[in-house]
PLY file of the C-alpha trace (Angstrom):
ply
format ascii 1.0
element vertex 323
property float x
property float y
property float z
element edge 322
property int vertex1
property int vertex2
end_header
-37.42 -32.35 0.52
-37.34 -29.30 2.65
-40.15 -26.79 2.64
-39.37 -23.09 1.47
-39.15 -21.77 5.09
-36.83 -24.64 6.13
-34.50 -23.56 2.93
-34.73 -19.57 3.59
-33.95 -20.42 7.55
-30.76 -22.08 6.63
-29.89 -19.31 4.02
-30.45 -16.69 6.11
-28.25 -18.46 9.19
-25.60 -18.87 6.70
-25.56 -14.71 5.94
-26.16 -13.76 9.36
-23.10 -16.19 10.45
-20.85 -15.19 7.87
-21.57 -11.55 8.34
-20.82 -11.27 11.94
-17.59 -12.91 11.33
-16.74 -10.46 9.11
-17.41 -7.80 11.52
-15.10 -9.53 13.93
-12.08 -9.05 11.68
-12.62 -5.31 12.27
-11.59 -6.40 15.90
-8.43 -8.37 15.00
-6.52 -5.47 12.77
-3.73 -4.25 14.75
-0.31 -2.62 13.36
0.82 -5.72 11.40
-1.82 -4.91 8.78
-0.49 -1.70 8.56
2.83 -2.60 8.43
2.16 -5.17 5.71
0.24 -2.24 3.64
3.10 -0.25 3.94
5.48 -2.93 3.18
3.67 -3.77 -0.25
3.64 -0.23 -0.94
7.25 0.55 -0.82
8.32 -2.93 -2.29
9.65 -2.36 -5.82
8.38 -6.34 -6.43
5.41 -8.01 -7.05
2.93 -9.53 -5.05
2.92 -13.55 -4.98
-0.48 -14.92 -3.42
-0.44 -18.34 -2.57
-2.23 -21.35 -1.10
-3.62 -24.67 -1.47
-7.45 -26.25 -1.56
-10.04 -23.41 -1.29
-7.28 -21.15 0.15
-6.03 -21.20 -3.23
-9.03 -20.29 -4.94
-9.59 -17.24 -2.65
-5.94 -16.34 -3.84
-6.79 -16.22 -7.29
-9.59 -13.78 -6.65
-7.34 -11.62 -4.64
-4.66 -11.71 -7.17
-7.43 -10.42 -9.30
-8.29 -7.66 -7.24
-4.65 -6.49 -7.07
-3.98 -6.30 -10.67
-7.12 -4.24 -11.32
-6.41 -1.67 -8.66
-2.96 -1.39 -9.36
-0.81 -3.56 -7.31
1.16 -6.04 -9.65
0.42 -9.85 -8.34
0.71 -13.51 -9.54
-0.81 -16.33 -8.41
1.27 -19.25 -7.10
-0.44 -22.58 -5.96
1.27 -23.89 -3.01
1.57 -27.42 -3.74
3.39 -26.01 -7.29
5.75 -24.11 -5.73
7.31 -26.92 -4.19
7.72 -28.57 -7.36
9.23 -25.76 -9.54
6.80 -23.12 -9.44
8.65 -21.11 -6.50
10.95 -20.06 -8.97
8.26 -17.44 -10.16
9.22 -15.56 -6.78
11.84 -13.04 -7.47
13.96 -10.88 -5.18
11.79 -7.72 -4.24
8.84 -9.67 -4.09
6.41 -10.30 -1.14
4.44 -13.25 -0.49
0.99 -13.60 1.21
0.26 -16.76 2.11
-3.45 -17.62 2.59
-3.81 -20.76 4.77
-6.89 -21.48 7.68
-4.86 -24.08 9.94
-1.33 -22.56 8.94
-0.28 -26.07 9.45
-0.75 -28.04 6.02
2.53 -30.01 5.06
2.89 -27.78 1.83
2.96 -24.72 3.78
5.10 -26.30 6.09
7.97 -27.05 3.38
7.00 -23.71 1.22
7.41 -21.21 3.98
11.49 -22.28 4.69
12.11 -21.77 1.29
10.68 -18.35 0.85
12.44 -17.20 3.78
15.62 -18.77 2.72
15.01 -16.55 -0.09
14.79 -13.48 1.92
11.56 -12.81 0.57
8.89 -11.51 3.22
6.04 -13.21 4.11
2.31 -12.07 5.00
0.24 -14.75 6.54
-3.42 -14.78 6.55
-4.58 -17.31 8.64
-7.34 -17.88 11.58
-4.63 -19.49 13.71
-1.97 -17.07 15.10
-0.23 -19.85 16.74
0.09 -22.32 13.76
3.36 -22.59 11.81
2.38 -20.04 9.16
1.64 -17.58 12.03
4.98 -17.80 13.97
7.09 -17.79 11.08
5.35 -14.83 9.07
6.86 -11.57 8.86
3.24 -10.05 9.15
0.70 -11.80 10.70
-3.38 -11.16 9.35
-5.46 -12.81 11.92
-8.72 -14.17 9.84
-10.02 -16.20 12.94
-13.58 -17.48 12.63
-15.17 -19.24 15.33
-17.34 -21.44 13.12
-17.85 -22.27 9.40
-21.00 -21.91 7.69
-20.96 -25.28 7.05
-23.30 -27.55 9.39
-20.73 -29.69 9.98
-18.58 -27.08 10.66
-16.19 -28.65 8.04
-16.43 -27.01 4.50
-14.68 -23.93 4.10
-17.21 -21.03 4.12
-17.23 -18.56 6.64
-13.11 -18.99 7.04
-12.52 -18.36 3.32
-14.85 -15.22 3.11
-13.07 -13.96 5.97
-9.67 -14.73 3.85
-11.40 -12.98 0.83
-12.30 -9.51 2.94
-9.06 -9.36 4.25
-7.75 -9.43 1.10
-10.00 -6.60 0.04
-9.07 -4.65 2.46
-5.33 -4.85 1.53
-6.43 -4.17 -2.13
-8.28 -0.86 -0.99
-5.67 0.30 1.27
-3.15 -0.03 -1.42
-5.26 1.77 -3.92
-5.79 4.83 -1.68
-2.18 5.26 -0.95
-1.33 5.15 -4.60
-3.82 7.61 -5.20
-5.92 5.38 -7.97
-8.71 7.31 -9.49
-11.32 6.15 -12.08
-9.27 6.66 -14.96
-6.47 4.80 -13.67
-9.29 1.72 -13.20
-10.34 2.30 -16.59
-6.87 1.51 -18.26
-7.14 -1.94 -16.59
-10.72 -2.70 -17.85
-11.32 -1.52 -21.27
-13.38 -4.13 -21.93
-17.45 -5.05 -21.23
-19.82 -2.94 -20.04
-17.61 -1.51 -16.93
-14.93 -0.39 -18.86
-17.43 1.46 -21.19
-18.82 3.32 -18.75
-15.17 4.41 -17.51
-14.06 5.28 -20.92
-16.96 5.93 -23.46
-17.63 9.35 -23.99
-20.87 11.27 -25.85
-18.40 11.88 -29.18
-18.48 7.96 -29.16
-22.11 7.53 -29.06
-22.89 10.36 -31.95
-20.29 9.44 -34.41
-22.85 7.30 -36.33
-26.11 9.06 -35.63
-27.34 11.37 -38.09
-28.23 15.33 -37.31
-31.63 16.46 -37.33
-32.17 19.89 -37.31
-34.63 22.64 -38.61
-34.82 26.35 -38.58
-37.48 27.75 -36.35
-39.43 29.28 -39.58
-39.72 25.92 -40.93
-43.16 24.41 -41.71
-44.25 21.67 -39.26
-44.45 19.38 -42.19
-40.75 19.69 -43.05
-40.10 19.12 -39.35
-42.15 15.79 -39.61
-39.96 14.60 -42.48
-36.70 15.85 -40.40
-37.61 13.51 -37.47
-39.13 10.55 -39.87
-35.91 10.65 -41.91
-33.30 10.93 -39.05
-35.03 8.17 -36.82
-34.13 9.81 -33.88
-37.25 10.76 -32.69
-36.13 14.40 -32.11
-34.92 17.29 -33.92
-32.82 20.31 -32.82
-34.23 23.85 -33.92
-30.93 26.18 -34.83
-30.25 29.54 -36.07
-28.10 30.30 -38.72
-25.05 29.60 -36.95
-26.10 26.28 -35.84
-26.77 27.31 -32.20
-29.38 25.44 -30.45
-32.61 27.61 -29.94
-35.26 24.63 -29.10
-36.11 21.23 -29.39
-39.01 18.96 -30.87
-39.42 15.44 -30.34
-42.03 12.95 -31.71
-44.05 13.68 -28.47
-44.18 17.19 -29.02
-45.73 16.02 -32.92
-48.12 13.88 -31.15
-49.44 16.35 -28.87
-50.08 18.95 -31.68
-51.82 16.47 -33.60
-54.16 15.73 -30.62
-54.98 19.71 -30.50
-55.22 20.65 -34.14
-55.28 18.99 -37.77
-54.50 22.66 -39.31
-50.71 21.89 -39.70
-49.90 23.73 -42.63
-50.67 26.95 -40.73
-47.61 25.87 -37.82
-44.18 26.54 -37.88
-41.11 24.98 -35.62
-41.72 28.19 -32.97
-44.97 27.29 -32.66
-44.20 23.68 -30.98
-40.39 23.70 -29.96
-39.61 23.26 -26.31
-37.10 26.53 -25.77
-35.03 25.23 -22.94
-33.67 21.82 -24.14
-31.01 19.72 -22.33
-28.01 19.58 -23.83
-24.43 17.86 -22.98
-21.00 18.56 -23.90
-19.54 16.09 -26.52
-16.43 15.74 -24.49
-18.68 14.32 -21.54
-19.01 10.50 -20.66
-21.54 8.74 -21.76
-22.42 7.94 -18.11
-23.23 11.55 -17.48
-25.39 11.41 -20.58
-27.54 8.59 -19.25
-27.67 10.14 -16.02
-29.24 13.70 -17.35
-31.56 11.31 -19.28
-32.87 9.07 -16.39
-32.79 12.25 -14.02
-34.82 14.45 -16.69
-36.94 11.36 -17.52
-36.47 11.76 -21.21
-34.93 9.54 -24.12
-33.05 12.36 -26.12
-30.34 14.51 -25.45
-28.62 17.23 -27.83
-25.28 17.59 -28.21
-22.79 20.53 -28.54
-19.05 21.38 -28.71
-17.26 23.47 -26.98
-18.61 26.64 -28.89
-21.68 25.62 -28.21
-22.37 24.52 -31.55
-24.99 21.86 -32.21
-23.11 18.73 -33.47
-25.17 15.82 -32.66
-28.12 13.69 -30.38
-27.56 10.71 -27.90
-30.42 8.44 -27.74
-31.42 6.26 -24.88
-30.97 3.43 -27.43
-27.13 4.37 -28.10
-26.51 3.89 -24.35
-28.26 0.44 -24.46
-26.74 -0.75 -27.12
-23.21 -0.16 -25.71
-24.50 -2.15 -22.39
-23.85 0.70 -19.91
-27.90 1.41 -19.13
0 1
1 2
2 3
3 4
4 5
5 6
6 7
7 8
8 9
9 10
10 11
11 12
12 13
13 14
14 15
15 16
16 17
17 18
18 19
19 20
20 21
21 22
22 23
23 24
24 25
25 26
26 27
27 28
28 29
29 30
30 31
31 32
32 33
33 34
34 35
35 36
36 37
37 38
38 39
39 40
40 41
41 42
42 43
43 44
44 45
45 46
46 47
47 48
48 49
49 50
50 51
51 52
52 53
53 54
54 55
55 56
56 57
57 58
58 59
59 60
60 61
61 62
62 63
63 64
64 65
65 66
66 67
67 68
68 69
69 70
70 71
71 72
72 73
73 74
74 75
75 76
76 77
77 78
78 79
79 80
80 81
81 82
82 83
83 84
84 85
85 86
86 87
87 88
88 89
89 90
90 91
91 92
92 93
93 94
94 95
95 96
96 97
97 98
98 99
99 100
100 101
101 102
102 103
103 104
104 105
105 106
106 107
107 108
108 109
109 110
110 111
111 112
112 113
113 114
114 115
115 116
116 117
117 118
118 119
119 120
120 121
121 122
122 123
123 124
124 125
125 126
126 127
127 128
128 129
129 130
130 131
131 132
132 133
133 134
134 135
135 136
136 137
137 138
138 139
139 140
140 141
141 142
142 143
143 144
144 145
145 146
146 147
147 148
148 149
149 150
150 151
151 152
152 153
153 154
154 155
155 156
156 157
157 158
158 159
159 160
160 161
161 162
162 163
163 164
164 165
165 166
166 167
167 168
168 169
169 170
170 171
171 172
172 173
173 174
174 175
175 176
176 177
177 178
178 179
179 180
180 181
181 182
182 183
183 184
184 185
185 186
186 187
187 188
188 189
189 190
190 191
191 192
192 193
193 194
194 195
195 196
196 197
197 198
198 199
199 200
200 201
201 202
202 203
203 204
204 205
205 206
206 207
207 208
208 209
209 210
210 211
211 212
212 213
213 214
214 215
215 216
216 217
217 218
218 219
219 220
220 221
221 222
222 223
223 224
224 225
225 226
226 227
227 228
228 229
229 230
230 231
231 232
232 233
233 234
234 235
235 236
236 237
237 238
238 239
239 240
240 241
241 242
242 243
243 244
244 245
245 246
246 247
247 248
248 249
249 250
250 251
251 252
252 253
253 254
254 255
255 256
256 257
257 258
258 259
259 260
260 261
261 262
262 263
263 264
264 265
265 266
266 267
267 268
268 269
269 270
270 271
271 272
272 273
273 274
274 275
275 276
276 277
277 278
278 279
279 280
280 281
281 282
282 283
283 284
284 285
285 286
286 287
287 288
288 289
289 290
290 291
291 292
292 293
293 294
294 295
295 296
296 297
297 298
298 299
299 300
300 301
301 302
302 303
303 304
304 305
305 306
306 307
307 308
308 309
309 310
310 311
311 312
312 313
313 314
314 315
315 316
316 317
317 318
318 319
319 320
320 321
321 322
């Protein structure tokens, strides 16, 4: 069994080999890439991405990236295409065909069939002189000098290069479409990523209590309010529900370390007068940023009229999975 240093050496060699190959892709880009991007952007159809073997696996990821960034795409396995799935390709669709060699039997059968239907083909291949390279309408060169596999056989560096070119296409199209984070949220409503894009402060506070006291209230009342509302904090408000201060459980502990004569104290005596606040319509991630930047665990929430309407606690963000 290899020792740790030998394993790390192999891992580092793999990473460096692939990173150098990816960096070289920038030197292989030409007008065919920009023409392909513009053609997809102006197309009225979808993007059909096809390949065989490991290239097919890359194609499925490419399709997922296109779909999530505003470019409708469909995966079609090259072997299945010549056994019936070619019907997926409609009149205005653009076909991206991925193949390292560009000369596999399935590709040689599939390409003429696509061209006979007058669909444009974008080739991603490491062999521009291959059958695919010569018959494509747009050629994206994914050449790599060596696979990371020590036998130079298993698709490793070559599939990484294919993936990167797919990402480059998707990002260029995203940029052309003016695709925003709001657009992205429409396609990612689930999971932590989706919540970071659409969850607002108003969603966080709707199930929380509304702890508040007046500045003249006794500290004993403040302690009861903080304890009952279970948010570790209370706002200090005036008669119009405007915030005048904040008291946290930390303020209570610091007060008790200094005096035991709490009957003589009111909220005014221990409150902080410049609390951090956030608008009820702000994004939840903005609340998270404010908490982190100020090293606090709660923030008071106000409405458009600057009225006190709630509290966001760090635990609310953790519960939603966006911390």
